[in-house]
C-alpha positions in Angstrom: 15.4 4.5 3.3 18.7 4.4 1.2 18.5 5.0 -2.4 20.0 1.6 -3.0 17.4 -0.1 -0.9 14.6 1.8 -2.6 15.9 0.9 -6.2 16.2 -2.8 -5.2 12.6 -2.8 -4.5 12.9 -3.5 -0.8 9.5 -3.3 0.9 9.1 -0.6 3.6 6.7 -1.6 6.3 5.1 0.5 9.0 3.0 -0.3 12.1 -0.7 -0.1 11.3 -1.4 2.2 14.3 0.8 5.0 12.8 -2.2 5.9 10.5 -4.1 7.0 13.7 -1.2 8.8 15.4 -2.5 12.0 16.9 -0.7 15.3 16.3 0.9 15.3 19.8 2.5 11.9 18.9 0.3 9.5 20.9 -2.0 6.7 19.9 -5.6 5.7 20.8 -6.3 2.3 22.2 -5.0 -0.5 20.0 -8.5 -1.9 19.4 -9.0 0.9 16.8 -6.2 -0.4 14.6 -5.9 -4.0 15.5 -4.7 -5.3 18.9 -1.7 -6.9 17.2 -0.7 -3.6 15.7 0.7 -5.5 12.7 2.5 -4.0 9.7 1.3 -2.2 6.6 3.3 -2.0 3.3 4.1 1.4 2.1 3.9 1.0 -1.7 5.4 3.9 -3.7 3.3 5.6 -6.4 5.6 5.5 -9.5 4.2 8.8 -10.6 5.2 10.5 -7.4 8.9 9.9 -6.8 10.4 13.4 -6.5 13.9 14.7 -6.1 13.6 17.4 -3.6 15.1 20.5 -5.3 15.7 22.5 -1.9 17.6 19.7 -0.4 21.5 19.6 -0.1 22.7 16.8 -0.1 20.3 15.2 -2.6 17.1 13.6 -1.2 14.0 12.2 -2.7 10.4 11.8 -1.5 8.0 9.1 -2.6 4.4 9.3 -2.0 3.2 5.9 -1.0 -0.1 4.0 -0.6 -0.6 2.2 2.7 -1.7 -1.3 1.9 -2.5 -4.3 4.1 0.0 -7.1 3.6 -2.7 -9.1 1.8 -2.6 -6.4 -0.9 -5.7 -4.4 -0.4 -5.7 -0.7 0.5 -5.8 -0.1 4.2 -9.2 1.3 5.3 -7.2 3.7 7.7 -5.4 5.3 4.7 -6.9 8.7 3.7 -5.3 8.4 0.3 -6.9 5.0 0.0 -10.2 6.4 1.0 -9.9 9.0 -1.8 -9.1 6.4 -4.4 -12.1 4.4 -3.3 -14.4 7.4 -3.8 -12.9 8.0 -7.3 -13.5 4.3 -8.1 -17.1 4.7 -7.2 -17.5 7.6 -9.6 -15.8 5.5 -12.3 -18.3 2.6 -11.8 -21.0 5.0 -12.9 -19.0 6.1 -16.0 -18.0 9.4 -14.3 -14.9 11.2 -13.2 -14.7 14.1 -10.6 -12.5 17.0 -11.3 -11.3 19.2 -8.5 -9.0 22.2 -7.8 -7.8 23.5 -4.5 -7.2 27.0 -3.2 -4.7 27.0 -0.4 -4.1 30.0 1.9 -1.2 30.2 4.3 0.7 32.8 6.4 4.5 33.6 6.2 5.9 34.6 9.6 9.1 35.5 11.3 10.4 32.5 13.5 8.3 32.0 16.5 10.5 30.5 19.2 8.1 31.2 22.0 4.6 29.7 21.3 3.1 31.7 24.2 3.7 34.8 22.0 1.7 35.7 18.9 3.1 35.1 15.4 4.6 38.2 13.7 5.2 39.0 10.1 8.8 39.1 9.0 10.7 42.4 8.8 10.2 44.1 5.4 12.9 45.8 3.3 12.1 49.1 5.1 12.8 47.5 8.5 9.1 47.5 9.4 6.6 44.6 9.7 3.5 44.4 7.6 0.3 45.6 9.5 -2.3 44.5 7.0 -4.3 46.2 4.2 -2.2 44.5 1.6 -4.8 42.2 -0.1 -3.9 41.7 -3.8 -0.9 44.0 -3.4 1.9 43.7 -5.9 4.4 45.4 -3.6 7.7 43.6 -2.7 8.2 45.7 0.4 7.7 42.6 2.6 11.0 41.3 1.5 9.7 37.9 0.6 10.6 37.9 -3.1 13.7 35.6 -2.8 11.5 33.1 -0.8 8.8 33.1 -3.4 11.2 32.9 -6.3 12.6 29.7 -4.8 9.0 28.4 -4.1 8.2 29.0 -7.9 11.4 27.2 -8.9 10.8 24.3 -6.6 7.2 23.9 -7.9 8.5 23.7 -11.4 11.1 21.1 -10.5 8.4 19.1 -8.8 6.0 19.4 -11.7 3.4 21.4 -9.7 1.6 23.7 -12.1 0.2 26.9 -10.6 -2.6 29.1 -11.7 -2.4 32.2 -9.6 -0.5 33.4 -6.5 -1.7 36.4 -4.5 -1.5 38.3 -1.2 -4.7 37.5 0.7 -6.6 39.6 3.3 -4.6 38.7 6.4 -1.3 40.1 7.6 1.5 38.3 5.6 -1.2 35.9 4.3 -1.0 34.5 0.7 -2.9 32.1 -1.5 -2.2 29.8 -4.4 -4.7 28.3 -6.8 -3.7 25.0 -8.2 -4.9 23.9 -11.6 -8.0 21.7 -11.8 -7.6 18.0 -12.6 -7.8 14.5 -11.2 -8.7 14.5 -7.5 -5.9 12.2 -6.4 -3.3 14.2 -8.3 -4.7 17.4 -6.8 -4.5 16.0 -3.3 -0.9 14.8 -3.9 0.0 18.2 -5.3 -1.6 20.0 -2.3 0.3 17.8 0.1 3.6 18.3 -1.8 3.0 22.1 -2.0 2.5 22.5 1.8 5.6 20.4 2.4 7.6 22.5 0.0 6.5 25.7 1.5 7.6 24.8 5.1 11.0 23.4 3.9 11.8 26.4 1.6 10.7 28.8 4.4 13.2 27.3 6.8 16.0 27.9 4.3 15.1 31.6 4.2 14.7 32.0 8.0 10.9 32.1 7.9 8.0 30.1 9.2 5.0 29.0 7.1 1.9 28.3 9.0 -1.1 26.4 7.6 -3.2 26.7 10.8 -6.8 27.7 10.1 -6.7 30.8 12.4 -3.1 31.7 13.5 -3.9 35.4 14.3 -6.7 36.8 16.2 -9.0 39.5 14.5 -7.5 38.5 11.2 -8.9 36.4 8.3 -8.2 32.6 8.6 -6.8 30.3 6.1 -9.0 28.1 4.0 -8.6 25.3 1.5 -11.5 25.8 -0.8 -12.3 22.8 -3.0 -13.8 23.4 -6.5 -15.6 20.4 -7.9 -17.2 19.3 -11.2 -18.0 15.9 -12.6 -17.4 14.8 -16.2 -18.3 11.7 -18.4 -15.5 9.2 -18.7 -14.5 9.2 -22.4 -16.2 12.3 -23.5 -15.0 14.7 -20.8 -18.5 16.4 -20.9 -19.3 18.3 -17.8 -22.5 16.6 -16.5 -23.4 19.7 -14.5 -24.5 21.4 -17.8 -26.9 20.2 -20.6 -26.5 20.8 -24.2 -28.2 24.2 -23.9 -25.8 25.3 -21.2 -28.3 25.0 -18.4 -27.9 23.3 -15.0 -28.8 19.6 -15.0 -30.6 17.4 -12.5 -27.1 15.9 -11.7 -25.8 19.3 -10.7 -28.8 19.8 -8.3 -28.4 16.3 -6.9 -24.6 16.9 -6.3 -25.5 20.0 -4.3 -28.1 18.2 -2.4 -25.6 15.5 -1.4 -23.1 18.1 -0.3 -25.8 19.6 1.9 -26.7 16.3 3.3 -23.1 15.5 4.3 -21.6 18.8 5.4 -22.7 18.7 9.1 -21.8 15.1 9.5 -18.4 15.7 7.9 -17.4 18.9 9.5 -14.8 17.1 11.7 -13.2 15.9 8.5 -13.1 19.4 6.9 -12.2 21.2 10.2 -10.0 18.7 12.1 -8.5 20.8 14.8 -9.6 22.9 17.9 -8.2 25.9 16.0 -10.3 25.2 12.9 -13.4 26.5 14.7 -11.7 29.8 15.6 -11.9 30.4 11.8 -15.4 29.2 11.5 -16.8 31.3 14.3 -15.9 34.5 12.6 -17.7 33.7 9.4 -16.7 36.4 7.0 -15.4 34.6 3.9 -15.3 31.3 6.0 -19.0 30.3 6.2 -19.9 27.5 8.6 -23.2 26.7 7.0 -24.6 24.3 4.3 -26.4 26.9 2.3 -25.7 27.3 -1.4 -25.7 30.3 -3.7 -24.7 31.6 -7.0 -21.4 33.7 -6.4 -22.1 34.5 -2.7 -19.1 34.0 -0.4 -21.3 33.9 2.6 -22.6 30.5 1.6 -20.8 27.3 2.5 -21.4 26.0 -1.0 -20.8 28.6 -3.7 -21.4 28.4 -7.5 -18.7 30.6 -9.0 -19.6 32.7 -12.0 -18.4 30.7 -15.0 -19.3 29.4 -18.4 -21.5 26.2 -18.7 -18.5 24.1 -19.4 -16.8 25.2 -16.2 -19.9 24.9 -14.0 -18.7 23.7 -10.6 -19.5 23.6 -6.8 -17.0 25.4 -4.5 -17.0 23.8 -1.0 -15.8 26.7 1.2 -15.8 24.9 4.5 -12.4 23.2 4.7 -9.5 25.1 6.3 -5.8 25.1 5.3 -5.2 22.6 8.2 -7.5 19.9 6.6 -5.9 16.7 5.2 -6.4 17.3 1.5 -7.0 13.5 0.8 -9.7 13.3 3.4 -11.3 16.7 2.7 -11.5 16.0 -1.0 -12.8 12.5 -0.5 -15.5 13.6 2.0 -16.7 16.4 -0.3 -16.8 14.2 -3.4 -18.4 11.3 -1.5 -21.2 13.5 -0.3 -21.8 14.8 -3.9 -21.9 11.2 -5.2 -24.4 10.3 -2.4 -26.6 13.0 -3.7 -26.3 11.8 -7.3 -27.0 8.3 -6.4 -30.0 9.1 -4.2 -31.3 12.0 -6.3 -31.3 14.3 -3.4 -32.8 17.8 -4.1 -31.0 20.9 -2.6 -32.8 23.6 -0.6 -33.5 26.8 -2.6 -30.4 28.9 -3.4 -29.9 32.0 -1.2 -28.7 35.4 -2.3 -27.7 38.6 -0.6 -27.9 38.9 3.2 -29.4 35.9 4.7 -30.2 34.1 8.0 -28.9 30.5 8.2 -31.7 28.1 8.8 -31.1 25.8 11.8 -31.2 22.8 9.5 -28.3 24.2 7.5 -26.1 25.2 10.4 -22.9 23.3 11.2 -21.2 22.3 14.4 -19.2 25.2 15.8 -16.7 23.4 18.1 -14.5 20.3 17.5 -16.4 18.5 20.4 -19.8 19.1 18.7 -18.3 18.1 15.3 -16.9 14.8 16.7 -20.3 14.0 18.4 -22.1 14.6 15.0 -19.6 12.4 13.2 -19.9 9.8 15.9 -23.8 9.6 15.3 -23.5 9.6 11.5 -24.7 6.5 9.8 -23.8 8.2 6.4 -20.1 8.6 7.4 -19.8 5.0 8.4 -21.5 3.9 5.2 -19.2 5.9 3.0 -15.9 5.5 4.8 -16.4 2.4 7.0 -16.9 2.0 10.6 -13.1 1.2 11.3 -11.9 4.5 9.7 -14.5 6.7 11.4 -14.2 5.3 14.8 -10.4 5.4 14.6 -10.5 9.0 13.4 -12.8 10.0 16.2 -10.5 8.3 18.8 -7.4 10.1 17.6 -9.2 13.5 17.5 -10.7 13.0 20.9 -7.1 12.5 22.3 -6.2 15.9 20.7 -9.3 17.6 22.1 -8.5 16.2 25.6 -4.9 17.4 25.4 -6.1 20.9 24.5 -8.6 20.9 27.4 -5.9 19.9 29.8 -4.2 23.3 29.4 -5.2 26.6 30.9 -5.1 29.4 28.3 -3.7 33.0 28.9 -7.3 34.3 28.4 -8.5 32.3 31.4 -5.7 33.5 33.6 -6.0 37.1 32.5 -9.8 37.4 32.7 -11.0 34.9 35.3 -8.4 34.9 37.9 -9.6 38.1 39.5 -13.3 37.0 39.6 -14.9 36.4 43.0 
Protein backbone atom coordinates (compact mmCIF):
# COMPACT_ATOMS: atom_id res chain seq x y z
CA UNK A 1 0.00 0.00 0.00
CA UNK A 2 1.22 3.52 -0.64
CA UNK A 3 2.19 5.61 2.37
CA UNK A 4 -0.49 8.13 1.37
CA UNK A 5 -3.20 5.48 1.32
CA UNK A 6 -2.10 4.09 4.64
CA UNK A 7 -2.02 7.50 6.32
CA UNK A 8 -5.48 8.29 4.97
CA UNK A 9 -6.77 5.23 6.83
CA UNK A 10 -7.74 3.36 3.68
CA UNK A 11 -8.88 -0.13 4.61
CA UNK A 12 -6.86 -2.99 3.19
CA UNK A 13 -8.90 -6.12 2.55
CA UNK A 14 -7.78 -9.65 1.77
CA UNK A 15 -9.54 -12.84 0.73
CA UNK A 16 -10.36 -15.00 3.76
CA UNK A 17 -8.80 -18.07 2.19
CA UNK A 18 -5.31 -16.53 2.24
CA UNK A 19 -5.09 -17.41 5.94
CA UNK A 20 -5.15 -21.09 4.92
CA UNK A 21 -2.78 -20.80 1.97
CA UNK A 22 -0.29 -23.67 2.08
CA UNK A 23 3.46 -23.17 1.74
CA UNK A 24 3.45 -24.19 -1.94
CA UNK A 25 0.90 -21.47 -2.71
CA UNK A 26 -2.29 -23.50 -3.10
CA UNK A 27 -5.49 -23.55 -1.06
CA UNK A 28 -7.65 -26.27 0.46
CA UNK A 29 -11.29 -26.59 -0.57
CA UNK A 30 -13.27 -23.39 -0.08
CA UNK A 31 -15.55 -25.05 2.49
CA UNK A 32 -12.73 -24.64 5.01
CA UNK A 33 -12.77 -20.84 4.78
CA UNK A 34 -16.28 -20.09 3.47
CA UNK A 35 -17.54 -20.95 0.02
CA UNK A 36 -17.88 -17.28 -0.92
CA UNK A 37 -14.22 -16.64 0.01
CA UNK A 38 -15.22 -13.19 1.22
CA UNK A 39 -12.87 -10.50 2.45
CA UNK A 40 -11.18 -9.89 5.76
CA UNK A 41 -9.99 -6.48 6.94
CA UNK A 42 -6.30 -6.10 7.78
CA UNK A 43 -6.28 -3.75 10.76
CA UNK A 44 -2.80 -2.38 11.59
CA UNK A 45 -1.60 -2.55 15.18
CA UNK A 46 -0.56 1.03 15.97
CA UNK A 47 2.27 -0.27 18.19
CA UNK A 48 3.79 -2.20 15.29
CA UNK A 49 4.30 0.13 12.37
CA UNK A 50 8.00 -0.11 11.59
CA UNK A 51 10.31 1.70 9.21
CA UNK A 52 12.47 -1.07 7.78
CA UNK A 53 16.06 0.07 8.42
CA UNK A 54 17.64 -2.25 5.83
CA UNK A 55 15.45 -0.99 2.99
CA UNK A 56 16.45 1.56 0.32
CA UNK A 57 14.28 3.34 -0.79
CA UNK A 58 12.35 3.68 2.50
CA UNK A 59 9.66 1.11 3.21
CA UNK A 60 7.57 0.35 6.28
CA UNK A 61 5.90 -2.76 7.62
CA UNK A 62 2.71 -2.82 9.69
CA UNK A 63 1.72 -5.91 11.65
CA UNK A 64 -2.03 -6.31 11.24
CA UNK A 65 -4.89 -8.20 12.82
CA UNK A 66 -7.10 -10.14 10.42
CA UNK A 67 -10.66 -9.18 11.37
CA UNK A 68 -13.98 -10.16 9.88
CA UNK A 69 -15.80 -7.26 8.21
CA UNK A 70 -18.24 -7.37 11.14
CA UNK A 71 -15.36 -6.35 13.45
CA UNK A 72 -14.56 -9.52 15.37
CA UNK A 73 -11.24 -11.30 15.06
CA UNK A 74 -11.11 -14.00 12.39
CA UNK A 75 -11.00 -17.48 13.88
CA UNK A 76 -8.49 -18.39 11.15
CA UNK A 77 -5.96 -15.81 12.37
CA UNK A 78 -3.11 -17.21 14.47
CA UNK A 79 -2.48 -13.74 15.97
CA UNK A 80 -6.16 -13.59 16.86
CA UNK A 81 -5.95 -17.04 18.45
CA UNK A 82 -3.08 -15.88 20.67
CA UNK A 83 -4.97 -12.74 21.70
CA UNK A 84 -7.95 -14.92 22.66
CA UNK A 85 -5.76 -17.14 24.87
CA UNK A 86 -4.30 -14.08 26.63
CA UNK A 87 -7.84 -12.77 27.21
CA UNK A 88 -8.82 -16.08 28.85
CA UNK A 89 -5.94 -15.66 31.30
CA UNK A 90 -6.98 -12.06 31.99
CA UNK A 91 -10.52 -13.20 32.81
CA UNK A 92 -8.97 -15.16 35.69
CA UNK A 93 -6.86 -12.19 36.85
CA UNK A 94 -3.71 -13.67 35.35
CA UNK A 95 -1.19 -12.70 32.68
CA UNK A 96 1.20 -15.14 31.00
CA UNK A 97 4.82 -14.11 30.45
CA UNK A 98 6.96 -15.75 27.77
CA UNK A 99 10.38 -15.60 26.15
CA UNK A 100 11.51 -17.30 22.97
CA UNK A 101 14.89 -18.77 22.04
CA UNK A 102 15.26 -18.92 18.28
CA UNK A 103 17.96 -20.93 16.52
CA UNK A 104 18.87 -20.48 12.84
CA UNK A 105 21.56 -21.29 10.29
CA UNK A 106 23.54 -18.85 8.14
CA UNK A 107 24.56 -20.40 4.81
CA UNK A 108 26.12 -19.46 1.51
CA UNK A 109 23.52 -18.98 -1.29
CA UNK A 110 21.94 -22.29 -2.30
CA UNK A 111 20.93 -21.99 -5.95
CA UNK A 112 20.40 -25.74 -6.43
CA UNK A 113 17.97 -27.21 -3.87
CA UNK A 114 19.12 -30.74 -4.74
CA UNK A 115 22.48 -29.91 -3.14
CA UNK A 116 23.10 -29.62 0.63
CA UNK A 117 23.42 -26.24 2.30
CA UNK A 118 26.97 -25.07 2.91
CA UNK A 119 28.35 -22.53 5.39
CA UNK A 120 29.78 -19.34 3.88
CA UNK A 121 33.48 -18.96 3.17
CA UNK A 122 35.37 -17.72 6.22
CA UNK A 123 38.04 -15.05 6.35
CA UNK A 124 40.68 -17.75 5.88
CA UNK A 125 38.98 -18.98 2.68
CA UNK A 126 37.65 -22.13 4.33
CA UNK A 127 34.15 -23.17 5.37
CA UNK A 128 33.24 -23.91 8.96
CA UNK A 129 33.12 -27.63 9.73
CA UNK A 130 31.59 -27.57 13.21
CA UNK A 131 32.87 -27.76 16.78
CA UNK A 132 32.24 -24.02 17.22
CA UNK A 133 29.51 -24.01 19.86
CA UNK A 134 29.76 -20.87 22.02
CA UNK A 135 32.83 -19.75 20.06
CA UNK A 136 33.76 -16.07 20.11
CA UNK A 137 35.84 -16.33 16.92
CA UNK A 138 35.11 -14.02 13.98
CA UNK A 139 36.82 -16.33 11.52
CA UNK A 140 33.53 -17.19 9.84
CA UNK A 141 33.46 -13.69 8.34
CA UNK A 142 29.91 -12.98 9.54
CA UNK A 143 30.76 -9.99 11.74
CA UNK A 144 29.50 -7.38 9.23
CA UNK A 145 26.24 -9.31 8.84
CA UNK A 146 25.66 -9.55 12.59
CA UNK A 147 26.61 -5.91 13.13
CA UNK A 148 23.81 -4.89 10.78
CA UNK A 149 21.44 -7.36 12.44
CA UNK A 150 22.14 -5.69 15.81
CA UNK A 151 21.66 -2.21 14.32
CA UNK A 152 18.37 -3.20 12.69
CA UNK A 153 17.12 -4.81 15.89
CA UNK A 154 17.80 -1.58 17.77
CA UNK A 155 16.03 0.45 15.07
CA UNK A 156 12.97 -1.83 15.28
CA UNK A 157 12.93 -1.75 19.09
CA UNK A 158 13.76 -5.45 19.45
CA UNK A 159 15.61 -5.89 22.75
CA UNK A 160 17.99 -8.85 22.78
CA UNK A 161 19.35 -10.80 25.69
CA UNK A 162 22.10 -13.06 24.35
CA UNK A 163 23.42 -14.10 20.94
CA UNK A 164 25.62 -17.16 20.56
CA UNK A 165 27.02 -19.72 18.17
CA UNK A 166 25.09 -22.96 18.61
CA UNK A 167 26.11 -26.60 18.16
CA UNK A 168 25.44 -26.88 14.44
CA UNK A 169 27.66 -25.83 11.54
CA UNK A 170 27.11 -22.06 11.11
CA UNK A 171 24.17 -22.25 13.54
CA UNK A 172 23.31 -19.41 15.91
CA UNK A 173 20.77 -18.60 18.62
CA UNK A 174 19.16 -15.46 19.97
CA UNK A 175 17.33 -15.17 23.28
CA UNK A 176 14.64 -12.50 23.28
CA UNK A 177 13.77 -10.80 26.58
CA UNK A 178 10.69 -12.13 28.39
CA UNK A 179 7.45 -10.19 28.30
CA UNK A 180 3.87 -10.11 27.01
CA UNK A 181 3.19 -13.14 24.78
CA UNK A 182 1.71 -11.12 21.90
CA UNK A 183 4.68 -8.76 21.96
CA UNK A 184 7.13 -11.68 21.95
CA UNK A 185 5.33 -13.36 19.05
CA UNK A 186 5.47 -10.09 17.11
CA UNK A 187 9.16 -9.66 17.95
CA UNK A 188 9.97 -13.24 16.93
CA UNK A 189 8.17 -12.75 13.61
CA UNK A 190 9.94 -9.43 12.98
CA UNK A 191 13.32 -10.90 13.89
CA UNK A 192 12.97 -13.79 11.45
CA UNK A 193 11.95 -11.37 8.69
CA UNK A 194 14.87 -9.08 9.58
CA UNK A 195 17.36 -11.96 9.50
CA UNK A 196 16.41 -13.07 6.01
CA UNK A 197 16.35 -9.55 4.56
CA UNK A 198 19.70 -8.50 6.03
CA UNK A 199 21.26 -11.81 4.96
CA UNK A 200 20.30 -11.15 1.35
CA UNK A 201 22.07 -7.77 1.51
CA UNK A 202 25.25 -9.57 2.59
CA UNK A 203 25.06 -12.34 -0.01
CA UNK A 204 24.00 -14.92 2.59
CA UNK A 205 21.02 -17.19 3.19
CA UNK A 206 19.38 -17.54 6.62
CA UNK A 207 17.45 -20.79 7.06
CA UNK A 208 14.90 -21.39 9.83
CA UNK A 209 14.12 -24.97 8.86
CA UNK A 210 13.92 -27.34 11.81
CA UNK A 211 16.61 -29.63 10.33
CA UNK A 212 18.46 -28.19 7.32
CA UNK A 213 21.57 -30.41 7.65
CA UNK A 214 21.81 -34.15 8.18
CA UNK A 215 23.81 -35.41 11.17
CA UNK A 216 23.77 -31.91 12.67
CA UNK A 217 21.71 -30.41 15.46
CA UNK A 218 18.36 -28.98 14.40
CA UNK A 219 16.95 -25.55 15.16
CA UNK A 220 14.41 -25.01 17.91
CA UNK A 221 12.20 -22.23 19.17
CA UNK A 222 12.01 -23.01 22.88
CA UNK A 223 9.25 -21.15 24.73
CA UNK A 224 9.80 -20.12 28.36
CA UNK A 225 6.53 -19.55 30.22
CA UNK A 226 5.44 -18.20 33.57
CA UNK A 227 2.18 -16.70 34.86
CA UNK A 228 1.78 -13.61 37.04
CA UNK A 229 -1.09 -11.94 38.85
CA UNK A 230 -2.53 -8.94 37.09
CA UNK A 231 -1.82 -5.83 39.12
CA UNK A 232 0.80 -7.25 41.48
CA UNK A 233 3.04 -9.01 38.94
CA UNK A 234 3.56 -11.87 41.43
CA UNK A 235 4.70 -15.12 39.83
CA UNK A 236 1.92 -17.58 40.73
CA UNK A 237 4.28 -20.53 40.19
CA UNK A 238 6.00 -19.73 43.53
CA UNK A 239 4.48 -19.21 47.00
CA UNK A 240 5.59 -16.74 49.69
CA UNK A 241 8.20 -19.24 50.92
CA UNK A 242 9.62 -19.65 47.41
CA UNK A 243 8.20 -23.14 46.93
CA UNK A 244 6.34 -24.43 43.83
CA UNK A 245 2.57 -23.90 43.97
CA UNK A 246 -0.37 -26.06 42.95
CA UNK A 247 -0.86 -23.67 40.01
CA UNK A 248 2.65 -24.52 38.85
CA UNK A 249 1.85 -28.25 38.96
CA UNK A 250 -1.47 -27.76 37.18
CA UNK A 251 0.19 -25.71 34.42
CA UNK A 252 2.65 -28.57 33.80
CA UNK A 253 -0.22 -31.06 33.90
CA UNK A 254 -2.01 -29.07 31.21
CA UNK A 255 1.13 -28.91 29.08
CA UNK A 256 1.45 -32.68 29.29
CA UNK A 257 -2.24 -33.15 28.43
CA UNK A 258 -1.93 -31.04 25.28
CA UNK A 259 1.52 -31.79 23.84
CA UNK A 260 0.64 -34.87 21.80
CA UNK A 261 -2.59 -33.35 20.48
CA UNK A 262 -0.79 -30.10 19.59
CA UNK A 263 2.40 -31.59 18.12
CA UNK A 264 1.33 -30.59 14.59
CA UNK A 265 1.03 -26.98 15.80
CA UNK A 266 4.54 -27.03 17.31
CA UNK A 267 6.11 -29.08 14.48
CA UNK A 268 4.22 -27.98 11.35
CA UNK A 269 6.33 -29.37 8.49
CA UNK A 270 7.63 -32.69 7.20
CA UNK A 271 11.15 -31.52 8.02
CA UNK A 272 10.14 -30.78 11.63
CA UNK A 273 10.21 -34.49 12.39
CA UNK A 274 13.75 -34.89 11.06
CA UNK A 275 14.71 -32.79 14.08
CA UNK A 276 12.51 -34.70 16.50
CA UNK A 277 13.58 -38.19 15.44
CA UNK A 278 17.14 -37.34 16.54
CA UNK A 279 16.20 -36.37 20.07
CA UNK A 280 19.44 -34.98 21.49
CA UNK A 281 18.45 -31.54 22.81
CA UNK A 282 15.20 -31.79 20.80
CA UNK A 283 13.05 -34.12 22.86
CA UNK A 284 9.84 -35.45 21.37
CA UNK A 285 8.21 -36.39 24.68
CA UNK A 286 5.86 -34.87 27.24
CA UNK A 287 8.03 -35.72 30.26
CA UNK A 288 9.00 -32.93 32.64
CA UNK A 289 12.15 -32.47 34.63
CA UNK A 290 14.21 -30.05 36.66
CA UNK A 291 17.00 -28.82 34.37
CA UNK A 292 17.15 -31.92 32.15
CA UNK A 293 17.36 -31.10 28.43
CA UNK A 294 16.15 -34.57 27.47
CA UNK A 295 12.66 -33.71 28.74
CA UNK A 296 10.12 -31.98 26.52
CA UNK A 297 9.17 -29.78 29.47
CA UNK A 298 12.19 -28.46 31.36
CA UNK A 299 12.19 -26.40 34.55
CA UNK A 300 15.35 -24.28 34.25
CA UNK A 301 17.40 -23.62 37.38
CA UNK A 302 16.23 -20.22 38.63
CA UNK A 303 15.19 -18.19 41.62
CA UNK A 304 11.55 -18.56 42.82
CA UNK A 305 10.56 -15.24 41.24
CA UNK A 306 11.74 -16.53 37.86
CA UNK A 307 10.24 -20.05 38.12
CA UNK A 308 9.08 -21.02 34.65
CA UNK A 309 8.32 -23.92 32.32
CA UNK A 310 10.32 -24.32 29.11
CA UNK A 311 8.52 -26.03 26.24
CA UNK A 312 11.33 -27.54 24.16
CA UNK A 313 9.18 -29.11 21.44
CA UNK A 314 8.63 -26.23 18.95
CA UNK A 315 11.11 -25.89 16.11
CA UNK A 316 12.40 -22.71 14.50
CA UNK A 317 9.93 -23.38 11.67
CA UNK A 318 6.90 -23.03 13.95
CA UNK A 319 4.51 -20.08 13.63
CA UNK A 320 5.38 -18.10 16.80
CA UNK A 321 1.79 -16.90 17.33
CA UNK A 322 0.36 -20.39 17.05
CA UNK A 323 3.09 -22.17 19.02
CA UNK A 324 2.84 -19.71 21.92
CA UNK A 325 -0.97 -19.82 21.82
CA UNK A 326 -1.02 -23.62 21.87
CA UNK A 327 1.48 -23.89 24.72
CA UNK A 328 -0.26 -21.28 26.89
CA UNK A 329 -3.71 -22.68 26.13
CA UNK A 330 -2.58 -26.12 27.30
CA UNK A 331 -1.19 -24.64 30.52
CA UNK A 332 -4.41 -22.74 31.22
CA UNK A 333 -6.41 -25.90 30.55
CA UNK A 334 -4.38 -27.56 33.30
CA UNK A 335 -4.95 -24.67 35.72
CA UNK A 336 -8.69 -24.57 35.06
CA UNK A 337 -9.10 -28.32 35.46
CA UNK A 338 -6.49 -28.75 38.22
CA UNK A 339 -4.61 -31.40 36.25
CA UNK A 340 -1.75 -33.09 38.05
CA UNK A 341 1.47 -33.86 36.16
CA UNK A 342 3.26 -37.17 36.18
CA UNK A 343 6.26 -37.44 38.53
CA UNK A 344 9.32 -35.48 37.37
CA UNK A 345 12.08 -37.50 35.70
CA UNK A 346 15.82 -37.02 36.15
CA UNK A 347 18.97 -38.46 34.60
CA UNK A 348 18.72 -41.14 31.92
CA UNK A 349 15.14 -42.26 31.40
CA UNK A 350 12.87 -44.29 29.15
CA UNK A 351 9.90 -42.34 27.80
CA UNK A 352 6.63 -43.96 28.91
CA UNK A 353 4.33 -44.71 25.99
CA UNK A 354 1.69 -42.38 27.41
CA UNK A 355 4.16 -39.47 27.21
CA UNK A 356 5.53 -40.17 23.72
CA UNK A 357 4.57 -37.86 20.88
CA UNK A 358 3.76 -38.34 17.18
CA UNK A 359 6.97 -38.79 15.17
CA UNK A 360 5.73 -37.94 11.66
CA UNK A 361 3.60 -35.13 10.26
CA UNK A 362 0.99 -37.68 9.18
CA UNK A 363 0.71 -39.10 12.70
CA UNK A 364 0.61 -35.61 14.22
CA UNK A 365 -2.20 -34.50 11.89
CA UNK A 366 -4.18 -37.66 12.65
CA UNK A 367 -3.79 -36.97 16.38
CA UNK A 368 -4.88 -33.36 15.90
CA UNK A 369 -7.86 -34.50 13.83
CA UNK A 370 -9.06 -36.68 16.73
CA UNK A 371 -8.44 -34.03 19.39
CA UNK A 372 -11.54 -32.73 21.16
CA UNK A 373 -9.25 -30.50 23.25
CA UNK A 374 -7.85 -28.73 20.19
CA UNK A 375 -11.32 -28.00 18.81
CA UNK A 376 -12.47 -26.82 22.26
CA UNK A 377 -9.55 -24.40 22.67
CA UNK A 378 -9.11 -23.15 19.10
CA UNK A 379 -12.45 -23.85 17.44
CA UNK A 380 -13.44 -26.46 14.88
CA UNK A 381 -13.07 -24.03 11.95
CA UNK A 382 -9.43 -23.25 12.70
CA UNK A 383 -8.36 -26.84 13.43
CA UNK A 384 -10.07 -28.32 10.38
CA UNK A 385 -8.71 -25.59 8.12
CA UNK A 386 -5.20 -26.01 9.50
CA UNK A 387 -5.32 -29.78 8.95
CA UNK A 388 -6.59 -29.30 5.40
CA UNK A 389 -3.73 -26.95 4.53
CA UNK A 390 -1.06 -29.13 6.13
CA UNK A 391 -2.47 -32.25 4.45
CA UNK A 392 -1.94 -30.53 1.08
CA UNK A 393 1.69 -29.91 2.02
CA UNK A 394 2.20 -33.52 3.12
CA UNK A 395 0.63 -34.81 -0.10
CA UNK A 396 2.92 -32.55 -2.15
CA UNK A 397 5.96 -33.96 -0.33
CA UNK A 398 4.82 -37.55 -0.91
CA UNK A 399 4.40 -36.81 -4.63
CA UNK A 400 8.20 -36.52 -4.97
CA UNK A 401 10.80 -39.30 -5.01
CA UNK A 402 13.84 -38.41 -2.91
CA UNK A 403 17.51 -38.94 -3.83
CA UNK A 404 17.76 -41.52 -1.01
CA UNK A 405 15.09 -43.67 -2.66
CA UNK A 406 16.81 -43.53 -6.05
CA UNK A 407 20.24 -44.15 -4.54
CA UNK A 408 19.32 -47.03 -2.22
CA UNK A 409 16.22 -48.68 -3.64
CA UNK A 410 16.70 -48.59 -7.40
CA UNK A 411 19.11 -51.54 -7.42
CA UNK A 412 16.91 -53.73 -5.24
CA UNK A 413 15.46 -56.86 -6.83
